[in-house]
All heavy atoms as an XYZ file, in Angstrom:
971
protein
N       5.795    -19.076     27.702
C       5.434    -19.156     26.292
C       4.168    -18.351     26.052
O       3.275    -18.290     26.883
C       5.241    -20.614     25.901
C       4.894    -20.793     24.459
S       4.968    -22.531     24.029
C       4.699    -22.400     22.317
N       4.079    -17.747     24.897
C       2.932    -16.926     24.541
C       1.697    -17.798     24.333
O       1.783    -18.973     24.000
C       3.245    -16.159     23.258
O       2.110    -15.466     22.815
N       0.549    -17.188     24.538
C      -0.707    -17.906     24.338
C      -0.951    -18.199     22.863
O      -1.649    -19.141     22.526
C      -1.860    -17.099     24.909
N      -0.374    -17.362     21.965
C      -0.568    -17.550     20.528
C       0.719    -18.045     19.895
O       1.796    -17.556     20.182
C      -0.959    -16.222     19.859
C      -2.230    -15.647     20.391
N      -3.455    -16.167     20.108
C      -2.458    -14.589     21.207
C      -4.393    -15.468     20.717
N      -3.805    -14.498     21.397
N       0.599    -19.014     19.003
C       1.760    -19.522     18.288
C       1.930    -18.842     16.940
O       2.944    -19.033     16.289
C       1.622    -21.029     18.081
C       1.618    -21.801     19.372
C       1.471    -23.293     19.121
O       1.319    -23.725     17.985
N       1.513    -24.083     20.169
N       0.951    -18.086     16.507
C       0.973    -17.475     15.184
C       0.718    -15.981     15.289
O       0.045    -15.507     16.195
C      -0.089    -18.116     14.275
C       0.056    -19.601     14.179
C      -0.763    -20.447     14.910
C       1.042    -20.162     13.380
C      -0.616    -21.813     14.838
C       1.201    -21.534     13.313
C       0.369    -22.356     14.038
O       0.522    -23.716     13.962
N       1.237    -15.254     14.322
C       0.983    -13.821     14.237
C      -0.399    -13.641     13.633
O      -0.602    -13.802     12.438
C       2.047    -13.161     13.353
C       1.839    -11.677     13.202
O       1.049    -11.101     13.977
O       2.470    -11.092     12.323
N      -1.373    -13.330     14.473
C      -2.750    -13.232     14.014
C      -3.111    -11.840     13.514
O      -4.248    -11.589     13.138
C      -3.697    -13.679     15.117
C      -3.498    -15.144     15.458
C      -4.369    -15.594     16.599
O      -4.997    -14.753     17.271
O      -4.423    -16.805     16.829
N      -2.155    -10.924     13.550
C      -2.392     -9.603     12.991
C      -3.217     -8.685     13.859
O      -3.838     -7.764     13.365
N      -3.244     -8.908     15.157
C      -3.986     -8.018     16.051
C      -3.239     -6.699     16.149
O      -2.165     -6.623     16.729
C      -4.141     -8.645     17.438
C      -4.905     -9.914     17.431
N      -6.253     -9.967     17.134
C      -4.532    -11.186     17.662
C      -6.669    -11.209     17.205
N      -5.646    -11.978     17.516
N      -3.805     -5.648     15.557
C      -3.168     -4.336     15.569
C      -4.204     -3.279     15.939
O      -5.411     -3.508     15.845
C      -2.579     -3.981     14.189
O      -3.648     -3.885     13.245
C      -1.557     -5.002     13.727
N      -3.711     -2.123     16.333
C      -4.603     -1.008     16.637
C      -5.402     -0.636     15.389
O      -6.613     -0.398     15.452
C      -3.784      0.195     17.162
C      -4.660      1.422     17.311
C      -3.125     -0.155     18.489
N      -4.738     -0.604     14.244
C      -5.427     -0.265     12.990
C      -6.524     -1.282     12.678
O      -7.651     -0.911     12.311
C      -4.433     -0.193     11.838
N      -6.210     -2.554     12.836
C      -7.181     -3.601     12.520
C      -8.400     -3.567     13.426
O      -9.542     -3.631     12.960
N      -8.172     -3.473     14.733
C      -9.296     -3.478     15.664
C     -10.114     -2.194     15.580
O     -11.347     -2.225     15.708
C      -8.818     -3.720     17.086
C      -8.529     -5.160     17.330
C      -7.297     -5.731     17.526
C      -9.471     -6.233     17.380
N      -7.421     -7.078     17.694
C      -8.746     -7.429     17.614
C     -10.845     -6.307     17.244
C      -9.364     -8.670     17.725
C     -11.459     -7.551     17.349
C     -10.722     -8.714     17.581
N      -9.475     -1.057     15.358
C     -10.212      0.193     15.221
C     -11.091      0.156     13.972
O     -12.273      0.513     14.010
C      -9.250      1.394     15.166
O      -8.439      1.384     16.331
C      -9.997      2.698     15.064
N     -10.511     -0.286     12.862
C     -11.285     -0.413     11.624
C     -12.432     -1.391     11.769
O     -13.547     -1.139     11.284
N     -12.182     -2.495     12.462
C     -13.229     -3.488     12.699
C     -14.381     -2.896     13.512
O     -15.547     -3.097     13.193
C     -12.641     -4.707     13.419
C     -13.674     -5.644     13.954
C     -14.341     -6.507     13.101
C     -13.988     -5.666     15.298
C     -15.302     -7.385     13.591
C     -14.940     -6.522     15.797
C     -15.602     -7.390     14.944
N     -14.042     -2.153     14.549
C     -15.079     -1.558     15.401
C     -15.935     -0.560     14.647
O     -17.170     -0.575     14.748
N     -15.299      0.314     13.875
C     -16.051      1.309     13.112
C     -16.892      0.633     12.030
O     -18.050      0.995     11.811
C     -15.094      2.356     12.503
C     -14.392      3.136     13.613
C     -15.852      3.316     11.587
C     -13.268      4.029     13.116
N     -16.332     -0.369     11.360
C     -17.076     -1.089     10.321
C     -18.264     -1.849     10.910
O     -19.326     -1.948     10.279
C     -16.153     -2.039      9.576
N     -18.114     -2.374     12.124
C     -19.227     -3.069     12.783
C     -20.386     -2.107     13.039
O     -21.558     -2.446     12.813
C     -18.756     -3.705     14.103
O     -17.728     -4.650     13.805
C     -19.891     -4.409     14.815
N     -20.063     -0.906     13.500
C     -21.108      0.103     13.710
C     -21.778      0.438     12.374
O     -23.011      0.517     12.283
C     -20.519      1.369     14.371
C     -21.529      2.504     14.366
C     -20.060      1.066     15.780
N     -20.971      0.623     11.327
C     -21.516      0.948     10.008
C     -22.428     -0.127      9.456
O     -23.513      0.167      8.935
N     -22.015     -1.382      9.564
C     -22.870     -2.456      9.050
C     -24.119     -2.622      9.902
O     -25.178     -3.000      9.390
C     -22.103     -3.791      8.954
O     -21.545     -4.112     10.235
C     -21.010     -3.722      7.919
N     -24.012     -2.332     11.194
C     -25.206     -2.395     12.052
C     -26.211     -1.321     11.655
O     -27.421     -1.580     11.592
C     -24.817     -2.220     13.519
O     -23.979     -3.275     13.925
N     -25.726     -0.113     11.387
C     -26.615      0.966     10.954
C     -27.233      0.627      9.598
O     -28.439      0.820      9.378
C     -25.856      2.314     10.902
C     -26.678      3.395     10.219
C     -25.459      2.751     12.305
N     -26.422      0.096      8.677
C     -26.956     -0.289      7.364
C     -27.981     -1.414      7.502
O     -29.016     -1.409      6.829
C     -25.825     -0.706      6.431
N     -27.710     -2.379      8.382
C     -28.665     -3.462      8.620
C     -29.962     -2.972      9.220
O     -31.049     -3.426      8.847
N     -29.851     -2.017     10.131
C     -31.048     -1.407     10.695
C     -31.834     -0.685      9.605
O     -33.076     -0.730      9.575
C     -30.661     -0.434     11.815
C     -31.798      0.242     12.567
C     -32.635     -0.798     13.320
C     -31.250      1.285     13.523
N     -31.115     -0.051      8.700
C     -31.772      0.622      7.577
C     -32.526     -0.349      6.687
O     -33.608     -0.038      6.182
N     -31.962     -1.540      6.500
C     -32.658     -2.558      5.700
C     -33.923     -3.009      6.424
O     -34.997     -3.138      5.813
C     -31.715     -3.757      5.419
C     -32.478     -4.928      4.845
C     -30.595     -3.342      4.492
N     -33.814     -3.230      7.741
C     -34.989     -3.686      8.505
C     -36.089     -2.634      8.554
O     -37.269     -2.969      8.531
C     -34.567     -4.057      9.929
S     -33.527     -5.522      9.992
N     -35.701     -1.360      8.643
C     -36.677     -0.282      8.726
C     -37.032      0.299      7.357
O     -37.814      1.241      7.271
C     -36.147      0.842      9.622
C     -35.894      0.485     11.080
C     -35.287      1.662     11.815
C     -37.183      0.033     11.739
N     -36.480     -0.258      6.311
C     -36.672      0.203      4.946
C     -36.390      1.707      4.861
O     -37.204      2.502      4.425
C     -38.086     -0.138      4.405
C     -38.161      0.121      2.916
C     -38.470     -1.576      4.707
N     -35.201      2.073      5.308
C     -34.786      3.471      5.329
C     -33.522      3.627      4.489
O     -32.443      3.161      4.877
C     -34.519      3.929      6.766
O     -33.915      5.199      6.772
N     -33.685      4.274      3.357
C     -32.536      4.502      2.475
C     -31.470      5.368      3.126
O     -30.275      5.171      2.907
N     -31.913      6.325      3.961
C     -30.949      7.207      4.628
C     -30.055      6.423      5.584
O     -28.841      6.665      5.661
C     -31.693      8.314      5.372
N     -30.633      5.479      6.336
C     -29.829      4.664      7.251
C     -28.890      3.730      6.489
O     -27.749      3.515      6.915
C     -30.729      3.853      8.193
C     -31.369      4.609      9.348
C     -32.281      3.694     10.148
C     -30.294      5.204     10.252
N     -29.355      3.196      5.386
C     -28.497      2.310      4.585
C     -27.309      3.099      4.050
O     -26.150      2.673      4.183
C     -29.296      1.661      3.431
C     -30.350      0.714      3.982
C     -28.356      0.926      2.482
C     -31.321      0.184      2.945
N     -27.558      4.250      3.462
C     -26.479      5.085      2.921
C     -25.563      5.556      4.043
O     -24.342      5.548      3.911
C     -27.067      6.272      2.125
C     -25.987      7.271      1.755
C     -27.766      5.767      0.875
N     -26.151      5.952      5.181
C     -25.342      6.386      6.319
C     -24.453      5.281      6.843
O     -23.281      5.502      7.158
N     -24.996      4.074      6.935
C     -24.200      2.930      7.389
C     -23.068      2.614      6.433
O     -21.936      2.327      6.856
N     -23.347      2.670      5.140
C     -22.294      2.415      4.155
C     -21.232      3.513      4.180
O     -20.050      3.245      3.968
C     -22.904      2.265      2.764
C     -23.805      1.040      2.573
C     -24.411      1.033      1.172
C     -23.044     -0.249      2.837
N     -21.651      4.742      4.483
C     -20.680      5.839      4.619
C     -19.765      5.596      5.812
O     -18.555      5.848      5.743
C     -21.411      7.164      4.752
N     -20.333      5.084      6.909
C     -19.515      4.774      8.084
C     -18.529      3.655      7.759
O     -17.373      3.685      8.199
C     -20.412      4.416      9.295
C     -19.591      3.889     10.457
C     -21.224      5.623      9.728
N     -18.942      2.670      6.979
C     -18.025      1.612      6.549
C     -16.894      2.209      5.710
O     -15.732      1.834      5.868
C     -18.772      0.501      5.775
C     -17.810     -0.477      5.144
C     -19.730     -0.227      6.700
N     -17.214      3.155      4.838
C     -16.173      3.832      4.058
C     -15.206      4.596      4.947
O     -13.987      4.586      4.719
N     -15.727      5.229      5.984
C     -14.868      5.936      6.941
C     -13.954      4.946      7.653
O     -12.781      5.238      7.911
C     -15.726      6.738      7.949
C     -14.903      7.214      9.131
C     -16.389      7.908      7.257
N     -14.462      3.754      7.950
C     -13.628      2.750      8.626
C     -12.434      2.350      7.765
O     -11.336      2.122      8.286
C     -14.451      1.521      8.999
O     -14.701      0.693      7.878
N     -12.640      2.285      6.469
C     -11.530      1.962      5.563
C     -10.480      3.069      5.619
O      -9.269      2.793      5.717
C     -12.048      1.761      4.119
C     -10.895      1.653      3.136
C     -12.941      0.541      4.037
N     -10.915      4.312      5.578
C      -9.973      5.434      5.604
C      -9.234      5.534      6.934
O      -8.030      5.803      6.966
C     -10.709      6.738      5.299
C     -11.329      6.839      3.907
C     -12.115      8.135      3.773
C     -10.258      6.731      2.836
N      -9.939      5.293      8.043
C      -9.296      5.331      9.357
C      -8.265      4.210      9.484
O      -7.148      4.420      9.966
C     -10.357      5.259     10.478
C      -9.723      4.990     11.831
C     -11.173      6.528     10.522
N      -8.622      3.020      9.043
C      -7.694      1.891      9.101
C      -6.463      2.166      8.257
O      -5.330      1.890      8.669
C      -8.387      0.598      8.621
O      -9.555      0.393      9.406
C      -7.467     -0.596      8.739
N      -6.660      2.722      7.083
C      -5.545      3.045      6.190
C      -4.632      4.086      6.822
O      -3.405      3.949      6.818
C      -6.094      3.525      4.853
C      -5.085      3.797      3.800
C      -3.937      3.091      3.543
C      -5.128      4.828      2.815
N      -3.283      3.632      2.475
C      -3.995      4.695      2.006
C      -6.041      5.843      2.540
C      -3.728      5.546      0.946
C      -5.772      6.686      1.485
C      -4.632      6.540      0.695
N      -5.223      5.136      7.399
C      -4.420      6.187      8.044
C      -3.631      5.624      9.225
O      -2.451      5.954      9.405
C      -5.329      7.328      8.501
N      -4.252      4.766     10.022
C      -3.530      4.156     11.144
C      -2.422      3.229     10.649
O      -1.339      3.175     11.238
C      -4.501      3.396     12.048
C      -5.396      4.262     12.928
C      -6.478      3.411     13.590
C      -4.570      4.989     13.971
N      -2.670      2.501      9.579
C      -1.633      1.635      9.001
C      -0.438      2.461      8.541
O       0.711      2.120      8.811
C      -2.209      0.836      7.834
C      -1.170      0.102      7.045
N      -0.575     -1.052      7.507
C      -0.605      0.362      5.844
C       0.312     -1.470      6.610
N       0.309     -0.620      5.593
N      -0.703      3.560      7.847
C       0.380      4.405      7.344
C       1.142      5.089      8.468
O       2.324      5.422      8.304
C      -0.165      5.448      6.376
C      -0.728      4.901      5.062
C      -1.340      6.023      4.241
C       0.335      4.158      4.271
N       0.499      5.305      9.615
C       1.193      5.933     10.737
C       1.910      4.930     11.623
O       2.518      5.303     12.616
C       0.211      6.766     11.559
O      -0.753      5.935     12.155
N       1.850      3.650     11.253
C       2.628      2.638     11.960
C       1.853      1.786     12.943
O       2.440      0.972     13.648
N       0.549      1.914     12.994
C      -0.246      1.116     13.923
C      -0.850     -0.122     13.274
O      -1.676     -0.805     13.875
C      -1.333      1.972     14.562
C      -0.766      2.939     15.538
C      -0.681      4.285     15.376
C      -0.168      2.643     16.798
N      -0.069      4.840     16.466
C       0.253      3.863     17.355
C       0.063      1.464     17.508
C       0.882      3.931     18.590
C       0.685      1.543     18.744
C       1.087      2.763     19.273
N      -0.459     -0.420     12.055
C      -0.904     -1.643     11.383
C       0.224     -2.653     11.349
O       1.094     -2.666     12.213
N       0.221     -3.498     10.346
C       1.307     -4.467     10.177
C       1.590     -4.640      8.699
O       0.715     -4.442      7.871
C       0.973     -5.798     10.836
C       0.026     -6.696     10.073
C      -0.131     -8.004     10.799
C      -0.156     -9.247      9.998
N       0.688     -9.518      8.935
N       2.824     -5.007      8.356
C       3.123     -5.272      6.958
C       2.498     -6.598      6.525
O       2.148     -7.425      7.367
C       4.655     -5.354      6.942
C       5.035     -5.736      8.326
C       3.985     -5.143      9.220
N       2.375     -6.813      5.217
C       1.881     -8.103      4.753
C       2.846     -9.220      5.164
O       4.048     -9.006      5.241
C       1.849     -7.966      3.235
C       1.901     -6.507      2.959
C       2.604     -5.884      4.109
N       2.314    -10.370      5.440
C       3.156    -11.513      5.791
C       3.428    -11.592      7.283
O       2.796    -10.928      8.095
N       4.396    -12.439      7.631
C       4.733    -12.676      9.030
C       5.643    -11.590      9.582
O       6.524    -11.112      8.894
C       5.416    -14.027      9.164
C       4.510    -15.181      8.810
C       5.197    -16.463      9.099
N       5.567    -16.468     10.511
C       5.575    -17.532     11.264
N       5.256    -18.668     10.753
N       5.921    -17.470     12.523
N       5.425    -11.243     10.834
C       6.289    -10.309     11.545
C       7.166    -11.094     12.512
O       6.824    -12.207     12.908
C       5.448     -9.312     12.359
C       4.582     -8.427     11.526
C       3.794     -7.494     12.401
N       2.764     -8.234     13.134
C       1.915     -7.693     13.996
N       1.976     -6.422     14.260
N       1.005     -8.419     14.599
N       8.274    -10.490     12.916
C       9.074    -11.133     13.966
C       8.250    -11.255     15.253
O       7.393    -10.424     15.539
C      10.252    -10.172     14.165
C      10.291     -9.327     12.952
C       8.909     -9.285     12.397
N       8.518    -12.279     16.032
C       7.730    -12.571     17.229
C       7.679    -11.384     18.202
O       6.659    -11.144     18.829
C       8.288    -13.802     17.932
C       7.410    -14.327     19.020
C       7.948    -15.675     19.512
N       6.980    -16.404     20.270
C       5.978    -17.127     19.783
N       5.816    -17.195     18.493
N       5.145    -17.762     20.561
N       8.755    -10.621     18.321
C       8.769     -9.495     19.257
C       7.872     -8.341     18.810
O       7.620     -7.419     19.569
C      10.195     -8.990     19.506
C      10.939     -8.559     18.274
C      11.680     -9.693     17.570
O      11.608    -10.850     18.017
O      12.330     -9.403     16.551
N       7.357     -8.381     17.586
C       6.457     -7.334     17.081
C       4.996     -7.771     17.045
O       4.169     -7.115     16.439
C       6.899     -6.898     15.680
C       8.232     -6.198     15.653
C       8.622     -5.732     14.264
O       7.757     -5.761     13.360
O       9.772     -5.350     14.086
N       4.657     -8.872     17.699
C       3.293     -9.385     17.655
C       2.331     -8.632     18.554
O       1.124     -8.697     18.368
C       3.263    -10.857     18.041
C       3.782    -11.771     16.980
C       4.388    -11.416     15.809
C       3.763    -13.183     17.004
N       4.747    -12.527     15.106
C       4.378    -13.635     15.815
C       3.301    -14.124     17.906
C       4.524    -14.978     15.514
C       3.453    -15.463     17.607
C       4.052    -15.876     16.410
N       2.810     -7.900     19.531
C       1.931     -7.241     20.496
C       1.153     -6.081     19.896
O       1.559     -5.469     18.909
N       0.018     -5.748     20.528
C      -0.827     -4.642     20.058
C      -0.143     -3.293     20.211
O      -0.391     -2.379     19.459
C      -2.135     -4.602     20.862
C      -3.133     -5.641     20.457
S      -4.258     -5.084     19.190
C      -5.097     -3.739     19.953
N       0.699     -3.129     21.211
C       1.297     -1.830     21.499
C       2.592     -1.573     20.744
O       3.234     -0.556     20.953
C       1.551     -1.718     22.994
C       0.274     -1.733     23.789
C       0.534     -1.516     25.265
N      -0.704     -1.644     25.996
C      -0.960     -2.628     26.838
N      -0.057     -3.556     27.062
N      -2.107     -2.688     27.453
N       2.975     -2.468     19.875
C       4.220     -2.322     19.117
C       3.910     -1.666     17.778
O       3.097     -2.163     17.006
C       4.900     -3.694     18.889
C       6.147     -3.543     18.067
C       5.191     -4.356     20.218
N       4.567     -0.537     17.525
C       4.371      0.155     16.246
C       5.261     -0.465     15.181
O       6.337     -0.964     15.457
C       4.690      1.635     16.389
C       3.621      2.349     17.193
C       3.835      3.799     17.216
N       3.403      4.366     15.952
C       3.248      5.655     15.748
N       3.494      6.500     16.704
N       2.856      6.104     14.585
N       4.797     -0.393     13.953
C       5.527     -0.921     12.809
C       6.576      0.103     12.379
O       6.242      1.180     11.893
C       4.548     -1.201     11.676
C       5.218     -1.724     10.426
O       6.368     -2.180     10.505
O       4.573     -1.673      9.371
N       7.839     -0.243     12.553
C       8.919      0.698     12.245
C       9.152      0.871     10.743
O       9.763      1.842     10.319
C      10.211      0.238     12.921
O      10.553     -1.059     12.464
N       8.660     -0.036      9.929
C       8.886      0.056      8.484
C       7.751      0.765      7.749
O       7.782      0.862      6.522
C       9.082     -1.343      7.894
O       7.915     -2.115      8.049
N       6.759      1.288      8.466
C       5.601      1.907      7.816
C       5.972      3.197      7.100
O       5.390      3.531      6.076
C       4.508      2.178      8.837
N       6.936      3.938      7.615
C       7.292      5.227      7.002
C       7.835      5.039      5.589
O       7.525      5.817      4.694
C       8.326      5.945      7.859
C       8.682      7.314      7.331
C       9.580      8.042      8.304
N       8.922      8.273      9.571
C       8.359      9.420      9.913
N       8.401     10.427      9.088
N       7.769      9.554     11.069
N       8.632      4.001      5.363
C       9.183      3.748      4.033
C       8.198      3.025      3.128
O       8.329      3.049      1.923
C      10.470      2.903      4.136
C      11.616      3.619      4.799
C      11.529      3.551      6.325
O      10.961      2.577      6.847
O      12.009      4.481      6.976
N       7.237      2.353      3.708
C       6.263      1.593      2.932
C       6.640      0.126      2.886
O       7.792     -0.248      3.044
N       5.648     -0.709      2.678
C       5.850     -2.155      2.605
C       5.841     -2.590      1.148
O       5.027     -2.122      0.356
C       4.744     -2.876      3.377
C       4.625     -2.415      4.796
N       3.540     -1.697      5.240
C       5.463     -2.545      5.856
C       3.711     -1.426      6.523
N       4.864     -1.920      6.917
N       6.721     -3.486      0.813
C       6.906     -3.920     -0.580
C       5.621     -4.440     -1.222
O       5.299     -4.084     -2.321
C       7.989     -5.002     -0.654
C       9.380     -4.466     -0.432
C       9.825     -3.529     -1.535
O       9.549     -3.803     -2.712
O      10.435     -2.506     -1.202
N       4.892     -5.298     -0.555
C       3.717     -5.945     -1.160
C       2.400     -5.352     -0.678
O       1.367     -5.990     -0.766
C       3.744     -7.443     -0.840
C       4.956     -8.161     -1.394
C       5.022     -8.109     -2.909
O       3.967     -8.208     -3.568
O       6.135     -7.938     -3.429
N       2.415     -4.132     -0.173
C       1.224     -3.528      0.425
C       0.540     -2.576     -0.559
O       1.128     -1.588     -0.989
C       1.617     -2.790      1.702
S       0.235     -2.000      2.521
N      -0.695     -2.877     -0.906
C      -1.451     -2.042     -1.831
C      -1.699     -0.661     -1.222
O      -1.579      0.357     -1.889
C      -2.786     -2.720     -2.212
C      -3.643     -1.802     -3.058
C      -2.526     -4.019     -2.939
N      -2.037     -0.620      0.064
C      -2.282      0.651      0.730
C      -1.066      1.560      0.730
O      -1.183      2.776      0.551
N       0.106      0.986      0.923
C       1.339      1.785      0.882
C       1.615      2.287     -0.530
O       2.055      3.420     -0.715
C       2.528      0.970      1.397
S       2.478      0.694      3.175
N       1.351      1.457     -1.539
C       1.570      1.898     -2.920
C       0.599      3.007     -3.308
O       0.976      3.942     -4.007
C       1.441      0.728     -3.883
C       2.715     -0.112     -3.887
C       2.685     -1.128     -4.972
N       2.241     -2.376     -4.349
C       1.618     -3.336     -4.974
N       1.345     -3.236     -6.236
N       1.264     -4.417     -4.342
N      -0.650      2.919     -2.844
C      -1.613      3.973     -3.132
C      -1.161      5.291     -2.496
O      -1.333      6.356     -3.070
C      -3.021      3.573     -2.636
C      -3.566      2.435     -3.487
C      -3.977      4.753     -2.654
C      -4.844      1.834     -2.954
N      -0.553      5.197     -1.327
C      -0.067      6.390     -0.623
C       1.270      6.882     -1.167
O       1.801      7.874     -0.691
C       0.065      6.093      0.865
N       1.824      6.201     -2.163
C       3.094      6.621     -2.749
C       4.307      6.081     -2.009
O       5.393      6.630     -2.118
N       4.119      5.023     -1.258
C       5.227      4.406     -0.524
C       5.454      3.005     -1.055
O       4.635      2.447     -1.748
C       4.898      4.305      0.960
C       4.610      5.624      1.604
C       4.248      5.416      3.044
N       3.890      6.668      3.690
C       3.512      6.747      4.948
N       3.428      5.685      5.682
N       3.206      7.918      5.456
N       6.582      2.421     -0.722
C       6.835      1.028     -1.069
C       7.308      0.845     -2.490
O       7.937      1.701     -3.082
N       6.978     -0.284     -3.077
C       7.499     -0.713     -4.367
C       7.155      0.222     -5.510
O       7.912      0.354     -6.458
C       6.970     -2.111     -4.668
C       7.592     -2.722     -5.885
C       7.127     -4.115     -6.087
N       5.732     -4.101     -6.496
C       4.978     -5.174     -6.571
N       5.457     -6.325     -6.223
N       3.733     -5.091     -6.958
N       6.035      0.886     -5.480
C       5.588      1.704     -6.590
C       6.328      3.022     -6.744
O       6.138      3.714     -7.715
N       7.207      3.391     -5.792
C       7.901      4.676     -5.851
C       9.020      4.641     -6.871
O       9.726      3.656     -6.996
C       8.529      5.008     -4.502
C       7.547      5.393     -3.474
C       8.269      5.789     -2.236
N       9.068      4.649     -1.783
C       9.783      4.639     -0.684
N       9.841      5.689      0.060
N      10.458      3.578     -0.339
N       9.228      5.730     -7.586
C      10.388      5.795     -8.463
C      11.657      5.910     -7.627
O      11.685      6.606     -6.624
C      10.165      7.060     -9.295
C       9.160      7.851     -8.556
C       8.366      6.888     -7.716
N      12.667      5.208     -8.035
C      13.928      5.215     -7.317
C      14.976      5.948     -8.132
O      15.084      5.766     -9.339
C      14.376      3.774     -7.067
O      15.665      3.759     -6.511
N      15.782      6.766     -7.473
C      16.804      7.523     -8.198
C      17.929      6.617     -8.681
O      18.589      6.925     -9.649
C      17.391      8.629     -7.305
O      17.910      8.032     -6.123
C      16.331      9.660     -6.965
N      18.131      5.483     -8.025
C      19.206      4.588     -8.441
C      18.785      3.689     -9.593
O      19.621      3.136    -10.283
C      19.663      3.706     -7.274
O      18.548      2.967     -6.794
C      20.257      4.556     -6.166
N      17.481      3.536     -9.835
C      17.011      2.627    -10.868
C      16.872      3.304    -12.231
O      16.665      2.642    -13.223
C      15.666      2.035    -10.476
N      16.993      4.615    -12.287
C      16.824      5.318    -13.550
C      17.972      4.947    -14.478
O      19.131      5.138    -14.163
C      16.773      6.852    -13.340
C      16.724      7.563    -14.675
C      15.588      7.208    -12.491
N      17.623      4.408    -15.612
C      18.627      4.043    -16.603
C      19.465      2.846    -16.196
O      20.570      2.666    -16.681
N      18.962      2.006    -15.305
C      19.736      0.888    -14.797
C      20.080     -0.121    -15.886
O      21.096     -0.795    -15.814
C      18.981      0.195    -13.665
N      19.248     -0.224    -16.905
C      19.493     -1.230    -17.917
C      20.202     -0.702    -19.151
O      20.383     -1.419    -20.120
N      20.637      0.525    -19.160
C      21.288      1.105    -20.328
C      22.722      0.612    -20.392
O      23.446      0.649    -19.412
C      21.248      2.660    -20.263
C      21.957      3.255    -21.458
C      19.819      3.131    -20.204
N      23.120      0.140    -21.548
C      24.469     -0.396    -21.718
C      25.509      0.710    -21.701
O      25.234      1.846    -22.038
C      24.563     -1.129    -23.063
C      23.641     -2.332    -23.145
C      23.671     -2.932    -24.533
O      24.462     -2.464    -25.374
O      22.912     -3.853    -24.776
N      26.718      0.347    -21.343
C      27.818      1.309    -21.354
C      28.117      1.697    -22.791
O      28.119      0.864    -23.694
C      29.054      0.700    -20.697
N      28.356      2.960    -23.014
C      28.669      3.439    -24.350
C      27.453      3.887    -25.123
O      27.575      4.562    -26.119
N      26.289      3.495    -24.686
C      25.072      3.927    -25.370
C      24.675      5.266    -24.791
O      24.571      5.425    -23.599
C      23.951      2.912    -25.163
N      24.456      6.221    -25.627
C      24.143      7.543    -25.103
C      23.262      8.291    -26.065
O      22.291      7.754    -26.568
N      23.638      9.518    -26.321
C      22.845     10.357    -27.209
C      22.798      9.742    -28.594
O      23.768      9.179    -29.071
C      23.439     11.757    -27.267
N      21.670      9.838    -29.211
C      21.520      9.323    -30.568
C      21.088      7.872    -30.619
O      20.971      7.305    -31.676
N      20.870      7.249    -29.462
C      20.446      5.852    -29.487
C      18.950      5.711    -29.629
O      18.463      4.651    -29.966
C      20.876      5.123    -28.192
O      20.231      5.737    -27.090
C      22.377      5.146    -28.024
N      18.226      6.765    -29.304
C      16.777      6.688    -29.408
C      16.132      6.069    -28.195
O      14.940      5.887    -28.151
N      16.911      5.728    -27.166
C      16.361      5.123    -25.970
C      16.136      6.192    -24.915
O      16.990      7.014    -24.669
C      17.314      4.060    -25.426
N      14.964      6.161    -24.315
C      14.645      7.094    -23.246
C      14.329      6.265    -22.018
O      13.476      5.393    -22.055
C      13.417      7.968    -23.618
C      13.055      8.868    -22.457
C      13.705      8.763    -24.870
N      15.033      6.521    -20.924
C      14.808      5.781    -19.686
C      13.958      6.615    -18.763
O      14.325      7.716    -18.398
C      16.139      5.449    -19.021
N      12.792      6.078    -18.381
C      11.924      6.755    -17.428
C      12.279      6.331    -16.020
O      13.210      5.570    -15.794
N      11.510      6.806    -15.046
C      11.771      6.476    -13.651
C      11.570      4.984    -13.433
O      10.484      4.462    -13.575
C      10.833      7.269    -12.740
N      12.636      4.296    -13.116
C      12.558      2.878    -12.826
C      12.479      1.999    -14.063
O      12.354      0.800    -13.942
N      12.545      2.569    -15.247
C      12.430      1.769    -16.462
C      13.766      1.125    -16.780
O      14.814      1.707    -16.591
C      11.994      2.651    -17.633
N      13.700     -0.081    -17.251
C      14.907     -0.761    -17.695
C      14.857     -0.840    -19.210
O      13.982     -1.460    -19.775
C      14.993     -2.153    -17.089
C      15.217     -2.080    -15.610
C      15.518     -3.410    -15.056
N      15.806     -3.244    -13.638
C      16.137     -4.225    -12.858
N      16.224     -5.443    -13.326
N      16.385     -4.006    -11.598
N      15.808     -0.211    -19.835
C      15.820     -0.110    -21.281
C      17.090     -0.752    -21.800
O      18.174     -0.428    -21.361
C      15.771      1.382    -21.741
C      15.799      1.465    -23.248
C      14.552      2.067    -21.173
N      16.944     -1.666    -22.713
C      18.109     -2.240    -23.381
C      18.378     -1.384    -24.602
O      17.688     -1.478    -25.613
C      17.847     -3.685    -23.762
N      19.366     -0.525    -24.505
C      19.628      0.424    -25.581
C      20.426     -0.245    -26.690
O      21.369     -0.971    -26.443
C      20.417      1.614    -25.035
N      19.991      0.007    -27.894
C      20.713     -0.474    -29.065
C      21.067      0.728    -29.918
O      20.233      1.586    -30.148
C      19.834     -1.447    -29.855
C      19.485     -2.701    -29.076
C      18.606     -3.634    -29.905
O      18.517     -3.445    -31.135
O      18.019     -4.532    -29.303
N      22.318      0.795    -30.373
C      22.699      1.935    -31.209
C      21.882      1.971    -32.502
O      21.542      0.956    -33.078
C      24.169      1.675    -31.519
C      24.639      0.703    -30.476
C      23.436     -0.086    -30.088
N      21.522      3.159    -32.910
C      20.744      3.365    -34.118
C      21.723      3.791    -35.199
O      22.542      4.685    -34.995
C      19.662      4.438    -33.918
C      18.905      4.696    -35.200
C      18.719      4.018    -32.808
N      21.635      3.142    -36.360
C      22.522      3.479    -37.447
C      22.192      4.875    -37.968
O      21.034      5.252    -38.092
C      22.373      2.486    -38.593
N      23.228      5.658    -38.215
C      23.032      7.006    -38.720
C      22.538      6.932    -40.150
O      23.046      6.171    -40.970
C      24.339      7.791    -38.641
N      21.528      7.735    -40.443
C      20.988      7.741    -41.788
C      21.860      8.645    -42.642
O      22.289      9.701    -42.224
C      19.556      8.279    -41.775
C      18.608      7.387    -41.013
C      17.210      7.956    -40.996
O      16.864      8.756    -41.901
O      16.458      7.606    -40.082
N      22.115      8.204    -43.857
C      22.928      9.039    -44.747
C      22.016      9.964    -45.525
O      20.970      9.570    -46.014
C      23.741      8.165    -45.716
O      22.844      7.385    -46.488
N      22.418     11.213    -45.558
C      21.647     12.195    -46.318
C      22.219     12.211    -47.723
O      23.289     12.712    -47.970
C      21.742     13.568    -45.680
N      21.555     11.649    -48.653
C      22.169     11.507    -49.949
C      21.387     11.967    -51.028
O      21.152     12.598    -51.821
């Protein structure tokens, strides 16, 4: 039996980001103690780099999706096979243009009724669901 009963999210992306952020906060803390604005700004810049590195590793499959993973994917050396398509509830994947926020070719005009077409005044955008109602023709009189 495994030593852990829960998926604690130990990933290469998580630990790498943690390590870089620890260095950044240490430099910023040293800057506070030495009253050095350059060290504070430098430390905060390193923390910003840690966010970008963690995000890049997550997108390349070294992170984990939100929520629980199957038990066989709990190890540190297991890459996330669903990272290329994006995770449904992942903000980082949506920012990168993956996951739920992507326009789907099958969803375009999904809500348009049969028989409704030109002259209805309804325009379906990417992923938009439009309930089209026929528009009465105006009489030119």
